[in-house]
N, C-alpha and C positions, 0 to 999 in steps of 0.2 A: 534285358531292357523290356520294360512294359510300356505300351503306348496307350494314350487316352486321347479321345477326340471330343471337341466341343461343337456339337452340331448347330448350336445357336450362333456361334461365331463364324462357322463355315460359310463361304460365299459361293461355293460350287464351282470353283475354277478348274478342278480336276487334275491339278498337278500331281497330287498324291497317287491317283489312279494311274496316270501315265507313267509315273516313276516306279510304282510297286503294285501292279494289279493283283498280285497274289495276297496282298495285305489290306488293300483298300478297295472299296467299291463306291458307286454313287447311287443314291436313292433315285429311283425312276420318277417319283412324284415331285420331289423338290430339288433334286440335283445335289443335295448335301452329302457329305462323306458318310460312309458306313465302314466300320472297322471289321474286317474279316478275320484277322489274326492279331490278337492283342500282345503277343510275345514273339515277334519275328526276330530274325538275325540280321544285323547290319542294315538298318533302315534309316539311318541319320539323314540322308539326302532328302527324302520325302518330307521329313520334319522341317528342314531348313527351307525347302521350296514352297511351303504353304504360304500364300500371300496374306492370309488372315490370321496366321499363327494359331490355327484351330487344332493342331496336333502337338501333343507334348509327350516327351519320352522321360520315363522315370526309371532309375536303377533299382 
């Protein structure tokens, strides 16, 4: 699975970082998502928890 993030759509809620801190980070300047690992294992929960739907998973 390959992840993609839409930083323009991100609202900075941080659910992804709380769920998978090894995969996601938050930009210190604007609080938006930063993708640390674009091809992690078993990360579906973080995708589903994003309130802005800013994270997509592709096979």
